[in-house]
SEROSE-460235 format. One record per residue (C-alpha): y, z negated, x; residue in one letter. Coordinates in Angstrom, 1 decimal. Layout:
<lumbas>
<<Y Z X> 'A'>
...
</lumbas>
This chain:
<lumbas>
<<29.6 -25.5 -17.9> 'X'>
<<27.7 -24.4 -21.0> 'X'>
<<27.2 -20.9 -22.2> 'X'>
<<25.8 -19.2 -25.3> 'X'>
<<24.0 -16.7 -23.1> 'X'>
<<23.3 -16.6 -19.4> 'X'>
<<22.2 -13.2 -18.0> 'X'>
<<20.3 -13.2 -14.7> 'X'>
<<20.7 -9.7 -13.2> 'X'>
<<23.7 -7.4 -13.0> 'X'>
<<22.1 -4.0 -13.8> 'X'>
<<22.3 -1.7 -16.8> 'X'>
<<20.3 -4.0 -19.1> 'X'>
<<22.3 -7.0 -18.2> 'X'>
<<25.6 -5.1 -18.8> 'X'>
<<24.4 -3.8 -22.2> 'X'>
<<23.6 -7.4 -23.2> 'X'>
<<26.9 -8.7 -21.9> 'X'>
<<29.0 -6.1 -23.8> 'X'>
<<27.2 -6.8 -27.0> 'X'>
<<27.5 -10.6 -26.7> 'X'>
<<31.2 -10.1 -25.9> 'X'>
<<31.6 -8.2 -29.1> 'X'>
<<30.0 -11.1 -31.0> 'X'>
<<32.5 -13.5 -29.3> 'X'>
<<29.8 -15.4 -27.4> 'X'>
<<30.5 -17.2 -24.2> 'X'>
<<28.5 -15.4 -21.5> 'X'>
<<27.7 -15.8 -17.9> 'X'>
<<26.3 -13.0 -15.7> 'X'>
<<24.6 -13.9 -12.4> 'X'>
<<23.7 -11.3 -9.8> 'X'>
<<22.5 -11.6 -6.2> 'X'>
<<24.6 -9.0 -4.5> 'X'>
<<22.6 -9.4 -1.3> 'X'>
<<19.7 -7.8 -3.0> 'X'>
<<21.3 -5.0 -5.1> 'X'>
<<25.0 -4.8 -5.8> 'X'>
<<26.3 -5.2 -9.3> 'X'>
<<25.4 -2.1 -11.4> 'X'>
<<21.7 -2.3 -10.5> 'X'>
<<19.4 0.4 -9.3> 'X'>
<<20.8 3.5 -10.9> 'X'>
<<24.4 3.5 -9.5> 'X'>
<<23.5 1.9 -6.1> 'X'>
<<20.1 3.1 -4.9> 'X'>
<<18.7 5.2 -7.7> 'X'>
<<19.6 8.3 -9.7> 'X'>
<<23.4 8.4 -8.8> 'X'>
<<23.1 8.5 -5.0> 'X'>
<<19.8 10.5 -4.9> 'X'>
<<21.1 13.2 -7.2> 'X'>
<<24.2 13.6 -5.0> 'X'>
<<22.0 13.9 -1.9> 'X'>
<<19.6 16.3 -3.7> 'X'>
<<22.6 18.5 -4.7> 'X'>
<<23.7 18.7 -1.1> 'X'>
<<20.2 19.5 0.1> 'X'>
<<19.9 22.2 -2.6> 'X'>
<<23.1 23.8 -1.5> 'X'>
<<21.9 23.9 2.1> 'X'>
<<18.6 25.5 0.9> 'X'>
<<20.3 28.2 -1.2> 'X'>
<<22.5 29.2 1.7> 'X'>
<<19.8 29.2 4.4> 'X'>
<<17.2 31.0 2.2> 'X'>
<<19.4 33.7 0.9> 'X'>
<<17.3 36.7 -0.3> 'X'>
<<20.0 39.3 -0.4> 'X'>
<<20.2 41.8 2.5> 'X'>
<<23.6 42.0 4.3> 'X'>
<<24.6 38.4 3.6> 'X'>
<<24.1 35.7 6.2> 'X'>
<<25.7 32.3 6.9> 'X'>
<<25.6 29.8 9.6> 'X'>
<<25.0 26.2 8.5> 'X'>
<<26.2 23.1 10.4> 'X'>
<<25.0 19.8 9.0> 'X'>
<<26.7 16.5 9.8> 'X'>
<<24.3 14.2 8.0> 'X'>
<<26.3 11.0 8.8> 'X'>
<<29.3 12.5 6.9> 'X'>
<<27.0 13.4 4.0> 'X'>
<<25.8 9.8 3.8> 'X'>
<<29.4 8.5 4.2> 'X'>
<<30.6 10.5 1.3> 'X'>
<<27.6 9.3 -0.8> 'X'>
<<28.5 5.7 0.0> 'X'>
<<32.1 6.3 -1.1> 'X'>
<<31.0 7.8 -4.4> 'X'>
<<28.7 4.9 -5.0> 'X'>
<<31.4 2.4 -4.3> 'X'>
<<33.8 4.2 -6.6> 'X'>
<<31.3 4.4 -9.4> 'X'>
<<30.4 0.7 -9.0> 'X'>
<<34.0 -0.3 -9.2> 'X'>
<<35.0 1.8 -12.1> 'X'>
<<31.9 1.7 -14.3> 'X'>
<<30.8 -1.9 -13.7> 'X'>
<<33.3 -4.2 -12.0> 'X'>
<<36.3 -3.0 -14.0> 'X'>
<<34.3 -3.1 -17.2> 'X'>
<<33.2 -6.7 -16.5> 'X'>
<<36.8 -7.7 -15.8> 'X'>
<<37.8 -6.5 -19.3> 'X'>
<<35.2 -8.5 -21.1> 'X'>
<<37.2 -11.6 -22.0> 'X'>
<<34.2 -13.7 -22.9> 'X'>
<<32.1 -12.9 -19.9> 'X'>
<<32.1 -14.6 -16.5> 'X'>
<<30.4 -13.5 -13.3> 'X'>
<<28.9 -15.4 -10.4> 'X'>
<<27.4 -13.9 -7.3> 'X'>
<<24.4 -15.9 -6.4> 'X'>
<<20.7 -16.6 -6.9> 'X'>
<<19.6 -18.5 -10.0> 'X'>
<<16.9 -21.1 -10.1> 'X'>
<<15.6 -22.8 -13.3> 'X'>
<<15.8 -26.5 -13.5> 'X'>
<<14.6 -26.8 -17.1> 'X'>
<<14.6 -24.8 -20.3> 'X'>
<<18.4 -24.9 -20.6> 'X'>
<<19.5 -25.5 -17.0> 'X'>
<<19.8 -23.3 -13.9> 'X'>
<<21.1 -24.0 -10.5> 'X'>
<<23.4 -21.4 -8.8> 'X'>
<<25.2 -22.0 -5.5> 'X'>
<<24.4 -25.7 -5.8> 'X'>
<<26.0 -25.9 -9.3> 'X'>
<<24.2 -26.8 -12.5> 'X'>
<<24.9 -24.4 -15.4> 'X'>
<<23.7 -24.8 -19.0> 'X'>
<<22.8 -22.1 -21.5> 'X'>
<<21.5 -21.9 -25.1> 'X'>
<<19.8 -18.5 -24.4> 'X'>
<<18.8 -16.7 -21.2> 'X'>
<<18.1 -13.0 -20.5> 'X'>
<<16.2 -12.3 -17.3> 'X'>
<<17.0 -8.7 -16.3> 'X'>
<<16.4 -8.8 -12.6> 'X'>
<<14.9 -5.3 -12.5> 'X'>
<<12.1 -4.2 -10.2> 'X'>
<<11.5 -3.8 -6.5> 'X'>
<<9.6 -1.3 -4.4> 'X'>
<<5.8 -1.6 -4.4> 'X'>
<<4.5 -1.7 -0.9> 'X'>
<<0.9 -0.4 -0.9> 'X'>
<<-1.7 -2.6 0.8> 'X'>
<<-2.4 -0.2 3.7> 'X'>
<<-3.9 -1.8 6.7> 'X'>
<<-1.4 -2.2 9.5> 'X'>
<<1.6 -1.3 7.4> 'X'>
<<3.3 -4.6 8.3> 'X'>
<<3.5 -3.3 11.9> 'X'>
<<5.4 -0.1 10.9> 'X'>
<<9.1 0.3 10.3> 'X'>
<<8.5 2.0 7.0> 'X'>
<<11.2 3.2 4.6> 'X'>
<<11.6 2.5 0.9> 'X'>
<<13.6 4.5 -1.7> 'X'>
<<16.5 2.1 -0.8> 'X'>
<<16.4 2.1 3.0> 'X'>
<<15.8 5.9 3.1> 'X'>
<<19.2 6.4 1.6> 'X'>
<<20.8 4.2 4.3> 'X'>
<<19.6 6.4 7.2> 'X'>
<<22.5 7.7 9.4> 'X'>
<<20.5 10.6 10.8> 'X'>
<<17.7 12.8 9.5> 'X'>
<<14.2 11.8 10.8> 'X'>
<<12.5 14.5 12.9> 'X'>
<<9.2 13.9 11.0> 'X'>
<<8.5 12.1 7.8> 'X'>
<<5.4 11.1 5.9> 'X'>
<<5.9 10.5 2.2> 'X'>
<<3.1 8.4 0.5> 'X'>
<<2.8 9.3 -3.1> 'X'>
<<3.4 12.7 -4.9> 'X'>
<<5.0 11.4 -8.0> 'X'>
<<8.5 12.4 -9.1> 'X'>
<<10.3 10.0 -6.7> 'X'>
<<8.1 10.9 -3.7> 'X'>
<<8.6 14.6 -4.3> 'X'>
<<12.3 14.2 -4.6> 'X'>
<<12.6 12.5 -1.2> 'X'>
<<10.1 14.8 0.4> 'X'>
<<12.0 18.0 -0.7> 'X'>
<<15.4 16.4 0.0> 'X'>
<<14.6 15.5 3.6> 'X'>
<<12.8 18.7 4.2> 'X'>
<<15.9 20.7 3.2> 'X'>
<<18.0 18.5 5.5> 'X'>
<<15.7 19.4 8.4> 'X'>
<<12.8 16.9 8.5> 'X'>
<<9.2 18.1 9.0> 'X'>
<<7.6 16.5 5.9> 'X'>
<<4.0 15.7 5.0> 'X'>
<<3.1 14.3 1.6> 'X'>
<<0.1 12.0 1.2> 'X'>
<<-1.4 11.7 -2.3> 'X'>
<<-4.4 9.7 -3.4> 'X'>
<<-5.4 12.0 -6.2> 'X'>
<<-6.1 15.7 -6.4> 'X'>
<<-2.8 16.3 -8.3> 'X'>
<<0.9 16.0 -7.7> 'X'>
<<3.2 14.8 -10.5> 'X'>
<<0.4 12.9 -12.2> 'X'>
<<0.4 13.4 -15.9> 'X'>
<<2.1 16.8 -16.1> 'X'>
<<0.4 19.9 -17.4> 'X'>
<<-1.5 22.2 -15.0> 'X'>
<<0.9 25.2 -15.2> 'X'>
<<3.8 23.1 -14.2> 'X'>
<<1.8 21.6 -11.3> 'X'>
<<0.8 25.0 -10.0> 'X'>
<<4.5 26.1 -10.1> 'X'>
<<5.6 23.1 -8.2> 'X'>
<<2.9 23.7 -5.6> 'X'>
<<4.1 27.3 -5.1> 'X'>
<<7.7 26.1 -4.5> 'X'>
<<6.6 23.4 -2.0> 'X'>
<<4.4 25.9 -0.1> 'X'>
<<7.4 28.3 0.2> 'X'>
<<9.4 25.4 1.7> 'X'>
<<6.5 24.5 4.1> 'X'>
<<6.0 21.1 2.6> 'X'>
<<2.5 19.9 3.4> 'X'>
<<0.5 18.0 0.8> 'X'>
<<-2.7 16.1 1.8> 'X'>
<<-5.0 13.8 0.0> 'X'>
<<-5.2 10.2 1.2> 'X'>
</lumbas>
């Protein structure tokens, strides 16, 4: 089989390219290794979509439990497994409607689940089949950087992906890195009930933001008893 364009990777960039090539009436093949990340890529599966859903739930819990008005109280019961189950259902629905159905309606685009390997400049091998293309777009995205900390290979550490797969809230959690992603997960799990400590290599959180914003963030985190330590 020969294609005008072969796209390796089924995330947002690959989909944008596939839709444009389809408009231009080009014969397109998209390849995605669903064992790594399902079609749709990081955002819908393990990124902004599921994390924002979990953050919303955590924020709701925080607002109820930290009510500042006298005479109003509420008892909160958290079933974390059901929260995760709902998150998974929403991710599945979004993936089906926003990506798989869209792909099915692109008449010039085919899809293969598998891992691609280049044979030469115009040939790849997928699932033991040779496929040929005039042009290739490699849009396989990124993966979590694991810092070279001595002994880390002996620890059952979490990543942004596996943290979202937990079925229960960890009693204690250490978050390495006080950037936007690290702080999101730290605050989220703290509000779900974990005792969280943040480790940061520099003297500042949210590296690159202005001092006033950083001071404000530190005030909020101290109120929520989030510990921040330098590595």
